[in-house]
C-alpha positions in Angstrom: 21.1 6.2 -6.6 19.3 9.5 -7.2 15.7 9.7 -6.0 13.9 13.0 -6.7 10.4 14.4 -7.0 9.0 16.5 -9.9 5.6 18.2 -10.4 3.6 19.0 -13.5 0.1 19.5 -14.7 0.1 15.9 -15.9 2.2 12.8 -15.2 3.8 13.1 -18.7 4.8 16.8 -18.0 6.4 15.8 -14.7 8.2 12.9 -16.3 9.5 15.3 -19.0 10.9 17.6 -16.4 12.6 14.6 -14.7 14.2 13.4 -17.9 15.3 17.0 -18.8 17.3 17.2 -15.5 18.4 13.5 -15.0 18.4 12.3 -18.7 17.1 9.0 -19.9 16.9 5.9 -17.7 14.8 7.4 -15.0 12.3 5.0 -13.4 8.9 6.0 -12.1 8.5 5.0 -8.5 5.4 6.7 -7.4 2.6 9.0 -8.6 0.2 11.2 -6.6 -2.1 14.1 -7.2 -1.7 17.2 -5.0 -4.7 19.5 -4.6 -4.2 23.1 -3.4 -5.4 23.8 0.1 -7.2 26.7 1.7 -8.4 29.7 -0.3 -5.8 29.0 -3.1 -7.9 26.0 -4.2 -10.1 28.5 -5.9 -7.4 29.8 -8.1 -5.0 26.8 -8.6 -5.5 23.5 -10.2 -4.3 20.2 -8.8 -0.8 19.1 -9.9 0.7 15.6 -10.4 3.8 14.8 -8.3 6.0 11.9 -9.3 8.9 10.2 -7.6 11.6 8.9 -9.9 14.9 7.1 -9.4 18.1 6.9 -11.4 21.4 5.2 -10.8 24.3 7.5 -10.3 27.4 7.5 -12.5 30.0 4.8 -11.5 32.8 5.7 -9.2 35.3 4.9 -12.0 33.9 7.7 -14.1 34.4 10.1 -11.2 37.9 9.0 -10.7 38.7 9.5 -14.4 38.3 13.3 -14.0 41.8 14.9 -14.0 42.8 16.7 -10.8 45.2 19.6 -10.8 48.2 19.4 -8.5 47.2 22.6 -6.7 43.7 21.3 -6.1 44.9 17.9 -4.7 44.2 17.3 -1.1 45.2 14.5 1.2 43.0 11.4 0.7 40.5 10.9 3.5 38.1 8.1 4.1 34.7 9.1 2.7 31.8 8.8 5.1 28.7 7.1 3.8 26.1 9.7 2.6 23.1 10.2 4.8 19.9 8.8 3.2 17.7 11.5 1.6 14.1 12.1 2.8 12.8 10.3 -0.2 14.9 7.2 0.6 13.6 7.3 4.2 10.1 7.4 2.9 10.7 4.3 0.8 12.2 2.5 3.7 9.2 3.4 5.9 6.9 2.0 3.3 8.8 -1.3 3.3 9.0 -1.3 7.1 8.1 -5.0 7.5 11.1 -6.0 5.4 13.3 -3.6 7.2 12.4 -5.0 10.5 13.1 -8.5 9.2 16.5 -7.5 7.9 17.5 -5.6 11.0 16.8 -8.7 13.2 19.1 -10.8 11.0 22.0 -8.6 10.3 22.4 -6.4 13.5 25.2 -8.0 15.4 27.5 -6.6 18.0 30.7 -5.3 16.4 34.0 -5.7 18.1 35.9 -2.6 19.1 38.8 -2.4 16.6 40.5 0.2 18.8 41.3 -2.5 21.3 43.1 -4.6 18.7 46.7 -4.2 17.6 46.8 -2.7 14.1 49.9 -4.3 12.7 48.5 -5.0 9.2 49.2 -2.8 6.3 46.6 -0.2 5.2 45.9 -2.2 2.1 45.1 -5.3 4.0 42.8 -3.3 6.3 40.9 -1.9 3.4 40.5 -5.3 1.8 39.1 -6.6 5.1 36.7 -3.7 5.5 35.5 -4.2 1.9 35.1 -7.9 2.5 33.0 -7.3 5.6 30.8 -4.7 3.8 30.3 -7.1 0.8 29.3 -9.8 3.2 26.8 -7.5 4.7 25.4 -6.6 1.3 25.0 -10.3 0.5 23.2 -10.9 3.8 20.7 -8.2 3.0 20.2 -9.5 -0.5 19.8 -13.1 0.8 17.0 -11.9 3.2 15.3 -10.1 0.3 15.6 -13.3 -1.7 13.9 -15.3 1.0 11.1 -12.7 1.2 10.4 -12.8 -2.5 10.6 -16.6 -2.7 8.2 -16.9 0.2 5.9 -14.6 -1.9 6.0 -17.4 -4.5 8.2 -15.7 -7.0 10.1 -18.1 -9.3 13.7 -18.4 -8.0 15.2 -17.9 -11.5 13.5 -14.5 -11.7 14.5 -13.5 -8.2 18.2 -14.5 -8.7 18.3 -12.6 -12.0 17.1 -9.4 -10.3 19.4 -9.7 -7.3 22.5 -10.5 -9.4 21.9 -7.2 -11.3 21.6 -5.4 -8.0 24.7 -7.0 -6.5 26.8 -5.9 -9.5 25.5 -2.3 -9.3 25.9 -1.5 -5.6 29.1 -0.5 -3.7 30.2 -2.2 -0.5 28.7 -0.9 2.6 25.8 1.1 1.0 22.9 1.8 3.4 20.1 -0.8 3.5 17.6 1.6 2.0 19.8 2.0 -1.1 19.8 -1.8 -1.7 16.0 -1.9 -1.2 15.6 1.0 -3.7 17.8 -0.8 -6.3 15.7 -4.0 -6.0 12.4 -2.0 -6.0 13.6 -0.2 -9.2 14.4 -3.3 -11.1 11.2 -5.0 -10.2 9.2 -2.0 -11.3 11.1 -2.2 -14.6 10.2 -5.9 -15.0 6.5 -5.2 -14.6 6.6 -2.4 -17.1 3.8 0.1 -17.8 0.2 -1.2 -17.4 -2.0 -1.2 -20.5 -5.7 -1.1 -19.7 -8.4 -1.1 -22.4 -8.3 2.0 -24.6 -10.5 3.3 -27.4 -9.9 2.4 -31.0 -8.6 5.1 -33.4 -11.7 4.5 -35.5 -14.9 2.6 -34.9 -15.5 0.3 -31.8 -12.7 -1.5 -29.9 -13.6 -5.2 -29.7 -12.3 -6.7 -26.5 -12.3 -10.5 -25.9 -12.0 -11.8 -22.4 -10.7 -15.4 -22.3 -9.7 -17.8 -19.6 -10.6 -20.9 -17.8 -13.8 -21.6 -15.9 -14.3 -19.9 -12.6 -11.8 -17.1 -12.8 -14.4 -14.3 -12.9 -14.4 -13.2 -16.5 -18.1 -12.2 -16.6 -17.9 -10.1 -13.4 -14.7 -8.5 -14.6 -16.4 -7.5 -17.9 -19.2 -5.9 -15.9 -16.8 -3.9 -13.8 -14.9 -2.6 -16.8 -18.1 -1.8 -18.6 -19.5 0.1 -15.6 -16.4 2.3 -15.4 -16.5 3.1 -19.1 -20.2 4.0 -18.9 -20.4 5.8 -15.5 -17.0 7.5 -15.3 -16.1 8.0 -19.0 -19.6 8.3 -20.5 -18.7 5.8 -23.2 -21.1 3.7 -25.4 -20.6 0.0 -24.6 -22.2 -3.1 -26.0 -21.9 -6.5 -24.4 -21.7 -9.8 -26.3 -21.3 -13.4 -25.1 -19.8 -16.2 -27.1 -20.3 -18.6 -24.2 -23.0 -20.8 -25.6 -22.1 -23.7 -23.2 -23.3 -22.2 -20.0 -26.8 -20.6 -19.9 -26.1 -19.2 -16.4 -23.1 -17.2 -17.6 -25.0 -15.7 -20.5 -27.9 -14.8 -18.2 -25.5 -13.2 -15.7 -24.1 -10.9 -18.4 -27.6 -10.2 -19.7 -28.5 -9.1 -16.1 -25.5 -6.7 -16.0 -26.4 -5.3 -19.4 -30.0 -4.6 -18.2 -28.7 -2.8 -15.1 -26.3 -0.8 -17.1 -28.9 -0.2 -19.8 -26.6 -1.3 -22.7 -27.2 -3.6 -25.6 -26.6 -7.4 -25.2 -26.3 -10.2 -27.7 -25.5 -13.9 -27.8 -23.3 -14.8 -30.8 -22.9 -18.3 -32.0 -21.1 -17.9 -35.3 -18.5 -15.7 -36.9 -21.1 -14.1 -39.1 -23.1 -13.1 -36.1 -20.2 -11.4 -34.4 -19.5 -9.7 -37.8 -23.1 -8.4 -37.8 -22.8 -7.2 -34.3 -19.6 -5.2 -35.1 -21.4 -3.6 -38.1 -24.5 -2.8 -36.0 -22.5 -1.2 -33.2 -20.2 0.9 -35.4 -21.0 4.1 -33.5 -20.1 2.5 -30.1 -16.8 3.0 -28.3 -16.4 -0.6 -27.0 -17.8 -4.1 -27.7 -16.9 -6.3 -24.8 -17.0 -10.1 -25.5 -17.4 -12.8 -22.9 -16.2 -16.2 -23.9 -16.7 -19.8 -22.8 -14.8 -20.6 -19.6 -13.4 -24.0 -20.7 -10.5 -26.1 -19.5 -7.2 -25.1 -21.1 -6.9 -28.7 -22.1 -10.0 -28.5 -24.3 -8.5 -28.0 -27.8 -11.7 -27.9 -29.7 -13.2 -25.0 -27.7 -9.9 -23.2 -27.8 -9.6 -23.6 -31.6 -13.2 -22.2 -32.0 -12.3 -19.2 -29.9 -9.1 -18.6 -32.0 -11.3 -18.6 -35.1 -13.6 -16.0 -33.6 -10.7 -13.7 -32.6 -8.9 -14.0 -35.9 -12.1 -13.3 -37.8 -12.8 -10.2 -35.7 -9.3 -8.8 -36.2 -10.2 -8.5 -39.9 -13.3 -6.5 -39.0 -12.3 -4.1 -36.3 -9.5 -3.1 -33.9 -9.3 -6.1 -31.5 -7.6 -6.9 -28.2 -7.5 -10.1 -26.1 -7.3 -10.1 -22.3 -6.4 -13.3 -20.6 -8.1 -13.4 -17.2 -6.2 -15.4 -14.5 -6.9 -16.1 -10.9 -4.2 -15.2 -8.4 -5.1 -18.3 -6.5 -4.3 -20.7 -9.3 -1.1 -22.8 -8.8 2.0 -21.6 -10.7 2.4 -24.6 -12.9 -1.2 -24.5 -13.9 -0.9 -20.8 -14.7 2.0 -21.5 -17.0 0.0 -24.3 -18.8 -3.0 -21.9 -19.2 -0.8 -19.1 -20.6 0.8 -21.6 -23.1 -2.6 -22.8 -24.2 -3.8 -19.4 -25.3 -0.7 -18.5 -27.4 -2.5 -19.3 -30.6 -4.8 -16.3 -30.0 -1.8 -14.1 -30.6 -0.8 -11.2 -28.4 -2.8 -10.8 -25.2 -2.7 -8.8 -22.0 -3.1 -10.0 -18.4 -5.9 -9.5 -15.9 -5.5 -11.0 -12.4 -8.6 -11.7 -10.3 -9.2 -12.7 -6.7 -6.3 -10.8 -5.2 -8.4 -10.7 -2.0 -8.2 -14.4 -1.7 -4.4 -14.8 -1.6 -1.5 -13.4 0.5 1.2 -14.0 -2.1 1.7 -11.9 -5.2 4.6 -13.6 -6.8 2.7 -15.1 -9.6 1.8 -11.7 -11.0 5.5 -11.1 -11.8 6.1 -14.7 -12.7 3.4 -14.7 -15.4 4.4 -11.2 -16.6 8.0 -12.4 -17.2 7.0 -15.8 -18.6 4.5 -14.4 -21.2 6.0 -11.0 -21.8 2.4 -9.8 -21.9 1.4 -6.4 -20.5 -0.4 -6.1 -17.2 -3.7 -4.4 -17.3 -6.1 -4.9 -14.4 -6.4 -6.5 -11.0 -9.7 -7.3 -9.1 -10.1 -7.9 -5.4 -13.7 -8.8 -4.8 -17.2 -9.2 -6.3 -18.5 -5.7 -6.0 -19.3 -4.1 -9.3 -17.8 -1.7 -10.3 -15.6 -0.9 -7.2 -13.4 -4.0 -6.9 -11.2 -3.4 -9.9 -8.3 -1.1 -10.7 -5.6 -0.7 -13.2 -2.5 -2.6 -12.3 -0.2 -0.6 -10.0 3.4 -1.8 -10.1 4.5 0.3 -7.2 2.0 -1.0 -4.7 2.5 -4.6 -5.9 6.3 -4.5 -5.6 6.0 -3.1 -2.1 3.8 -6.0 -1.1 6.3 -8.5 -2.7 9.1 -7.0 -0.7 7.1 -7.4 2.5 5.8 -3.8 2.9 2.3 -2.9 3.9 
């Protein structure tokens, strides 16, 4: 596996440089902004540095290259390549998993020099390959245990590890195996898709989900970032006419943020609101936090969403709590299918030590990840979903 760093004025420019050198198929592993130091900070702008990974060509392709007789040399046993600095960094970031693996697989090796070597060279090679394959399997099994303990669904874990096992050679360094697993998990999560502005008019954003997952607070956090950091015009609506406290909570946030607030009871009222706020960037809509078994309330919400899609560019975000049981999360996700395409927000990450359900629900729904929240503070305790940091935690890293 090739792991390299590239820099550019933007993430897109750096990625373009990576693809120009390595071709398609590169996977983004990390992004950071580097600011110039010292007096040069007065003359230079910050740059974006990305770390990318790409699988190397197979050994068969290398062997297929013709070799001239005069260039031929006696075959020698190839020593394993030393890990690059980037690979060492990755291994350090996953230090907890490394320690676990080392404890399980570091065993005393017998000194082959004391044994009689009567077997043929081919038999020796097969034995060495078999030992190295067994070692790879031991590492993969320990990774599997770590992911399952993090409450990842075993079928998703096995799918990822089977791909890795097929792509690695016997005896590769442990950090290479970790990097392969890391890469495939990043690919499974895909690129996060937070709320973005509409091409024309306001973007209407519905936040749906069951009672108690933190929809109202999440809306306030997103609204705050739009208003304070991006200087956008935001209006807040609530279609939650069942709980007075929820409506009053959102009204309080609207007053603090100094933005318009309305309660909408019918499709016509939400249509009027869209017309009234045509010059705004975003209209964020809170909805009733009902049980996912309540079909009447769910059907009413579906009507609201479908009506709005005819009036303005509309998105739906399903808000889920990271503390909810896996089977319940699957049931909730299924119950909102009739709303059409939605994206995922996970709340209460500060109340759990296992992150497996984030990838479980991503793969089960095929919906894009958008935000995670980790506390009640508005607007601080929210961020766009970061696949890199999440995968590191899933693999046991800090």
